[in-house]
C-alpha positions as CSV (number, residue, x, y, z in Angstrom):
1,X,218.1,6.5,-90.2
2,X,220.0,8.8,-87.9
3,X,223.7,9.8,-87.9
4,X,226.8,8.1,-86.5
5,X,227.4,9.8,-83.1
6,X,230.7,10.1,-81.3
7,X,230.8,10.0,-77.4
8,X,234.0,10.7,-75.5
9,X,234.9,9.6,-72.0
10,X,237.9,8.6,-69.9
11,X,238.9,5.3,-68.3
12,X,239.8,5.2,-64.6
13,X,243.5,5.6,-65.3
14,X,243.0,8.7,-67.5
15,X,243.2,7.0,-70.9
16,X,240.8,8.1,-73.7
17,X,237.8,6.0,-74.7
18,X,235.6,7.1,-77.5
19,X,232.2,5.4,-78.4
20,X,230.9,5.6,-82.0
21,X,227.2,4.7,-82.1
22,X,225.8,3.3,-85.3
23,X,223.4,5.4,-87.4
24,X,220.7,2.8,-86.6
25,X,221.9,2.1,-83.0
26,X,219.6,0.7,-80.4
27,X,221.9,1.7,-77.5
28,X,221.2,4.4,-74.9
29,X,223.3,7.5,-75.3
30,X,224.4,7.1,-71.6
31,X,227.6,5.1,-70.8
32,X,228.7,3.6,-67.5
33,X,231.9,5.0,-66.0
34,X,235.0,2.8,-65.6
35,X,234.7,1.7,-61.9
36,X,238.0,-0.2,-61.8
37,X,240.7,1.0,-59.5
38,X,243.4,2.8,-61.6
39,X,246.5,0.9,-62.1
40,X,249.9,2.5,-62.8
41,X,250.7,2.4,-66.5
42,X,254.0,0.9,-67.7
43,X,257.1,3.1,-68.3
44,X,257.2,4.7,-71.7
45,X,259.0,2.6,-74.3
46,X,262.1,3.8,-76.0
47,X,263.3,3.7,-79.6
48,X,266.7,2.7,-80.8
49,X,268.2,3.6,-84.2
50,X,269.4,0.9,-86.5
51,X,272.6,2.5,-87.9
52,X,272.6,0.2,-90.9
53,X,269.3,1.5,-92.2
54,X,268.5,4.6,-90.2
55,X,265.2,3.0,-89.1
56,X,263.9,3.5,-85.6
57,X,262.9,0.3,-83.6
58,X,260.6,0.7,-80.6
59,X,261.6,-1.4,-77.6
60,X,258.3,-2.0,-75.7
61,X,259.0,-4.7,-73.2
62,X,255.7,-4.2,-71.4
63,X,253.9,-5.8,-74.4
64,X,255.3,-9.2,-73.3
65,X,252.6,-9.2,-70.6
66,X,249.6,-8.7,-72.9
67,X,246.7,-11.2,-72.8
68,X,247.0,-14.2,-75.0
69,X,243.8,-15.9,-76.5
70,X,241.6,-15.6,-73.4
71,X,238.3,-17.4,-73.1
72,X,235.2,-15.4,-74.0
73,X,234.4,-15.0,-70.3
74,X,237.6,-13.0,-69.8
75,X,237.7,-11.1,-73.1
76,X,239.3,-7.7,-72.3
77,X,237.5,-6.1,-75.3
78,X,234.0,-7.2,-74.4
79,X,231.6,-5.0,-72.5
80,X,232.5,-5.2,-68.8
81,X,230.6,-7.5,-66.4
82,X,230.9,-8.1,-62.7
83,X,233.0,-11.2,-63.5
84,X,235.0,-9.5,-66.3
85,X,236.2,-6.0,-65.5
86,X,237.3,-5.4,-69.1
87,X,238.7,-2.4,-70.9
88,X,235.3,-1.2,-72.0
89,X,232.9,-0.2,-69.2
90,X,229.6,-0.5,-71.1
91,X,228.0,-2.0,-74.2
92,X,228.9,-0.4,-77.5
93,X,228.6,-0.5,-81.3
94,X,232.2,0.6,-82.1
95,X,234.6,1.8,-79.4
96,X,238.2,3.2,-79.6
97,X,240.5,3.4,-76.6
98,X,244.1,4.0,-75.9
99,X,246.2,0.8,-75.6
100,X,247.1,-0.1,-72.0
101,X,250.7,-1.2,-73.0
102,X,251.5,0.8,-76.0
103,X,254.5,0.8,-78.3
104,X,254.2,4.6,-78.5
105,X,252.9,6.8,-75.6
106,X,251.4,10.3,-75.8
107,X,253.9,11.9,-73.5
108,X,255.5,14.3,-75.9
109,X,257.3,16.3,-73.3
110,X,259.1,13.2,-72.0
111,X,262.9,13.5,-71.6
112,X,264.8,12.4,-74.8
113,X,261.6,12.8,-76.9
114,X,262.3,13.2,-80.7
115,X,262.9,16.8,-81.8
116,X,261.3,16.4,-85.2
117,X,262.1,14.6,-88.4
118,X,265.5,16.3,-88.8
119,X,266.6,15.0,-85.4
120,X,265.4,11.5,-86.3
121,X,267.1,11.5,-89.7
122,X,270.6,12.0,-88.2
123,X,272.7,8.9,-87.9
124,X,274.9,8.0,-84.9
125,X,276.0,5.0,-82.8
126,X,273.7,4.0,-79.9
127,X,271.1,6.8,-80.5
128,X,267.9,6.5,-78.5
129,X,264.7,8.5,-78.2
130,X,261.5,8.1,-76.2
131,X,258.8,6.2,-78.0
132,X,256.2,9.0,-78.2
133,X,253.0,8.8,-80.3
134,X,249.8,7.0,-79.7
135,X,248.4,3.4,-80.0
136,X,244.7,2.9,-80.1
137,X,242.5,-0.2,-80.2
138,X,239.4,-0.1,-82.4
139,X,236.7,-2.7,-81.4
140,X,234.4,-3.4,-84.3
141,X,231.7,-5.2,-82.3
142,X,231.0,-6.3,-78.7
143,X,230.9,-9.9,-79.9
144,X,233.8,-12.1,-78.8
145,X,234.6,-13.6,-82.2
146,X,234.6,-12.2,-85.8
147,X,236.3,-9.8,-88.1
148,X,235.5,-6.8,-90.2
149,X,233.9,-9.2,-92.8
150,X,231.3,-10.4,-90.2
151,X,229.9,-6.9,-89.6
152,X,226.7,-5.5,-90.9
153,X,226.9,-2.8,-93.5
154,X,225.8,-0.1,-91.0
155,X,228.5,-1.3,-88.5
156,X,231.2,-1.3,-91.2
157,X,230.3,2.3,-92.0
158,X,230.7,3.2,-88.3
159,X,234.2,1.7,-88.2
160,X,235.1,3.7,-91.3
161,X,233.8,6.8,-89.6
162,X,235.9,6.0,-86.5
163,X,239.0,5.6,-88.8
164,X,238.4,9.0,-90.3
165,X,237.8,10.7,-87.0
166,X,240.9,9.2,-85.3
167,X,243.0,10.0,-88.4
168,X,242.0,13.6,-88.1
169,X,242.4,13.9,-84.3
170,X,245.7,12.0,-84.2
171,X,247.1,13.9,-87.2
172,X,246.5,17.1,-85.2
173,X,248.6,16.1,-82.3
174,X,252.0,17.7,-81.9
175,X,254.8,15.3,-82.8
176,X,252.8,12.9,-84.9
177,X,254.1,12.3,-88.5
178,X,252.0,9.4,-89.8
179,X,248.8,7.6,-88.8
180,X,248.2,3.9,-89.6
181,X,244.9,2.1,-89.2
182,X,245.1,-1.7,-89.6
183,X,243.5,-5.1,-88.7
184,X,245.4,-8.3,-88.0
185,X,243.2,-11.3,-88.4
186,X,244.0,-14.9,-87.4
187,X,246.4,-16.8,-85.2
188,X,248.6,-17.5,-88.1
189,X,249.3,-13.7,-88.2
190,X,250.1,-13.6,-84.5
191,X,246.7,-12.3,-83.3
192,X,246.3,-12.7,-79.5
193,X,242.6,-11.8,-79.2
194,X,239.8,-13.4,-81.2
195,X,237.6,-10.3,-80.6
196,X,236.9,-8.4,-83.9
197,X,239.2,-5.4,-83.6
198,X,241.9,-3.4,-85.3
199,X,244.4,-0.9,-84.2
200,X,245.7,2.6,-85.1
201,X,249.3,3.6,-84.6
202,X,250.3,7.3,-84.7
203,X,254.1,7.4,-85.2
204,X,256.6,10.2,-84.4
205,X,258.4,9.4,-87.7
206,X,257.6,8.5,-91.3
207,X,257.7,4.7,-91.6
208,X,260.3,2.9,-93.6
209,X,257.8,1.7,-96.2
210,X,256.5,5.2,-96.8
211,X,260.1,6.5,-97.1
212,X,260.7,4.0,-99.9
213,X,257.5,5.1,-101.5
214,X,258.6,8.8,-101.3
215,X,261.8,7.7,-103.0
216,X,259.8,6.1,-105.8
217,X,257.7,9.2,-106.3
218,X,260.8,11.4,-106.4
219,X,262.2,9.1,-109.1
220,X,259.0,8.5,-111.1
221,X,257.0,11.7,-110.6
222,X,254.0,13.0,-108.7
223,X,251.5,11.0,-110.9
224,X,252.6,7.6,-109.6
225,X,249.3,6.6,-108.0
226,X,247.2,8.0,-110.9
227,X,249.2,6.1,-113.4
228,X,249.2,2.9,-111.3
229,X,245.4,3.0,-111.1
230,X,244.9,3.6,-114.8
231,X,247.3,0.7,-115.6
232,X,245.6,-1.7,-113.2
233,X,242.1,-0.8,-114.5
234,X,243.3,-1.9,-117.9
235,X,245.2,-5.0,-116.7
236,X,242.5,-7.7,-116.0
237,X,243.6,-7.8,-112.4
238,X,240.7,-5.7,-111.1
239,X,238.6,-7.7,-108.6
240,X,236.0,-5.0,-107.5
241,X,235.2,-1.5,-108.9
242,X,232.8,1.2,-107.8
243,X,232.2,4.8,-108.5
244,X,234.8,5.9,-105.9
245,X,237.0,2.9,-105.3
246,X,238.9,0.2,-107.2
247,X,240.4,-3.0,-105.8
248,X,243.0,-5.1,-107.7
249,X,245.7,-7.6,-107.4
250,X,248.9,-5.5,-108.0
251,X,251.2,-6.1,-110.9
252,X,254.1,-7.2,-108.7
253,X,252.2,-8.9,-105.8
254,X,254.5,-10.4,-103.2
255,X,252.1,-12.5,-101.2
256,X,249.9,-15.5,-102.4
257,X,246.9,-13.3,-101.6
258,X,247.5,-9.6,-102.0
259,X,244.9,-7.0,-102.9
260,X,245.2,-3.3,-103.1
261,X,242.3,-0.8,-103.1
262,X,242.6,2.9,-104.1
263,X,240.2,5.8,-104.2
264,X,239.5,6.8,-107.8
265,X,240.4,10.4,-107.0
266,X,243.4,11.7,-105.1
267,X,242.8,11.4,-101.3
268,X,245.7,11.5,-98.9
269,X,244.0,9.9,-95.9
270,X,240.6,8.9,-94.4
271,X,240.0,12.4,-93.0
272,X,239.6,13.8,-96.5
273,X,237.2,11.2,-97.8
274,X,233.6,12.3,-98.4
275,X,230.4,10.7,-96.9
276,X,229.6,9.2,-100.3
277,X,233.1,7.7,-100.5
278,X,232.8,6.2,-97.0
279,X,229.3,4.8,-97.8
280,X,230.6,3.0,-100.9
281,X,233.7,1.8,-99.1
282,X,231.5,0.1,-96.4
283,X,229.8,-1.8,-99.2
284,X,232.9,-2.7,-101.3
285,X,235.2,-3.5,-98.4
286,X,232.7,-6.0,-96.9
287,X,232.4,-7.7,-100.2
288,X,236.2,-7.8,-100.6
289,X,237.0,-9.3,-97.2
290,X,234.1,-11.8,-97.4
291,X,235.5,-12.8,-100.7
292,X,239.0,-13.3,-99.2
293,X,237.3,-15.5,-96.5
294,X,235.6,-17.6,-99.3
295,X,238.8,-18.6,-101.1
296,X,239.1,-21.6,-98.9
297,X,236.7,-23.5,-96.6
298,X,238.0,-21.8,-93.5
299,X,238.6,-18.1,-92.7
300,X,241.7,-16.5,-94.2
301,X,244.4,-15.0,-92.0
302,X,245.4,-11.6,-93.2
303,X,246.8,-8.1,-92.5
304,X,244.6,-5.3,-93.7
305,X,246.8,-2.2,-93.8
306,X,245.5,1.3,-94.6
307,X,248.5,3.3,-95.9
308,X,248.0,7.0,-95.5
309,X,250.1,10.0,-96.5
310,X,252.3,11.5,-93.8
311,X,250.8,14.3,-91.8
312,X,253.1,17.0,-93.0
313,X,254.7,15.8,-96.3
314,X,253.7,14.6,-99.7
315,X,250.0,15.2,-99.2
316,X,249.5,15.9,-102.9
317,X,251.1,12.8,-104.3
318,X,250.7,10.0,-101.8
319,X,247.2,8.5,-102.0
320,X,245.3,6.6,-99.3
321,X,245.6,2.8,-100.1
322,X,244.4,-0.4,-98.7
323,X,246.8,-3.4,-98.8
324,X,245.4,-6.8,-97.8
325,X,248.0,-9.5,-97.6
326,X,247.8,-13.2,-96.5
327,X,250.5,-15.8,-96.2
328,X,248.0,-18.6,-97.1
329,X,249.2,-20.2,-100.4
330,X,246.9,-23.3,-100.2
331,X,244.2,-24.8,-98.1
332,X,246.7,-26.2,-95.6
333,X,249.9,-24.3,-96.4
334,X,251.4,-21.0,-95.4
335,X,254.1,-19.0,-97.1
336,X,257.0,-18.4,-94.6
337,X,259.5,-15.7,-95.3
338,X,262.7,-17.7,-95.9
339,X,266.3,-16.5,-96.7
340,X,265.7,-14.3,-99.8
341,X,262.6,-12.5,-98.4
342,X,263.4,-12.3,-94.7
343,X,267.1,-11.5,-95.0
344,X,267.5,-9.7,-98.2
345,X,264.0,-8.3,-98.9
346,X,264.1,-10.0,-102.4
347,X,260.7,-11.6,-102.8
348,X,259.7,-14.6,-104.8
349,X,256.0,-14.9,-105.7
350,X,254.3,-18.3,-105.5
351,X,251.5,-17.6,-107.9
352,X,251.0,-15.2,-110.8
353,X,249.0,-12.1,-109.9
354,X,246.7,-12.7,-112.9
355,X,245.7,-16.2,-111.6
356,X,245.3,-14.8,-108.1
357,X,243.0,-12.1,-109.3
358,X,240.8,-14.6,-111.1
359,X,240.7,-16.7,-107.9
360,X,239.7,-13.7,-105.8
361,X,236.9,-12.7,-108.3
362,X,235.5,-16.2,-108.1
363,X,235.6,-16.1,-104.3
364,X,233.9,-12.6,-104.2
365,X,231.1,-13.9,-106.4
366,X,230.7,-16.9,-104.1
367,X,230.6,-14.7,-101.1
368,X,228.0,-12.4,-102.7
369,X,225.7,-15.4,-103.0
370,X,226.3,-16.5,-99.4
371,X,226.3,-13.1,-97.7
372,X,224.5,-10.7,-99.9
373,X,225.1,-7.0,-99.2
374,X,222.5,-4.4,-100.1
375,X,223.3,-3.6,-103.8
376,X,222.2,0.0,-103.3
377,X,225.6,1.6,-102.7
378,X,223.9,4.8,-101.6
379,X,222.2,3.1,-98.7
380,X,223.8,2.5,-95.4
């Protein structure tokens, strides 16, 4: 088997597009150019500061015009055809491109752009800044429907390579403070495209969740993730474990389905994982998501969030972590965030984490029988 190959190009309006060819690809190395007439891109969004919390909210009105659940013949993430001049000019294994209507735009010299974290940490009435950063779409497959769980193991490994590459590249951009790869899956989550894909946001600030985590580390100590992993391994809530990764239902799970996965050694983000760690992750992550889909008779809506350390801070004590959450609390019921959770941030769990972990383990075993993944974790 060969190696995963990265091929860079530009769309007709100047946006970046990057092809990642599988190690066992059958595609030609050549890619068609984008033959569409370039269309003016929307105005850069702007951020407004919430004085009550200090958080920054991006106001991106252009997103209101994005495509909503199109038919397969008009899928904007499928390879382009004469009848569907999509965002991707040619066939692909995995492709990444800059979002056409982004929440954050790579125009770092824009007027009123943030002047660093110190500038953003100041509080004041009616403060605004330009929404600079980058938003990328990661297409997992040229197929119209599916999710990460429906990929081959080779393709899963290619997606992980794309996450690592983009984390490294985006982290090196001036003005970027945190990089966030994620996958939204299911209409219940608010997904507007059935095409198997995820996104990567590169923020000009450290996100509110990560700021809370930093506060916990400062209060607890730099061994927070090490101690959590040791505790979870002894808890009975582990659902999958490998040489390099461990997945578990956390002690204080908020959602009916919530699973975390940590690398067994300290790794701040995807860019610092080894080839061996990425190989095993392709195997374990497929098993995990296929298990999540096997809990009920129909596919499970979820958000798969890859939390990474900020680009310039706390690299030695914030560890790369997957958080998979689903609002599905029964076959035909969803958990809606009501008063306590939505208004006050005070969560009430619907099931015990221990019973949830047992349910996930049973579902993974069921999925292993239905969709066996090569047990040789060294093989991609």
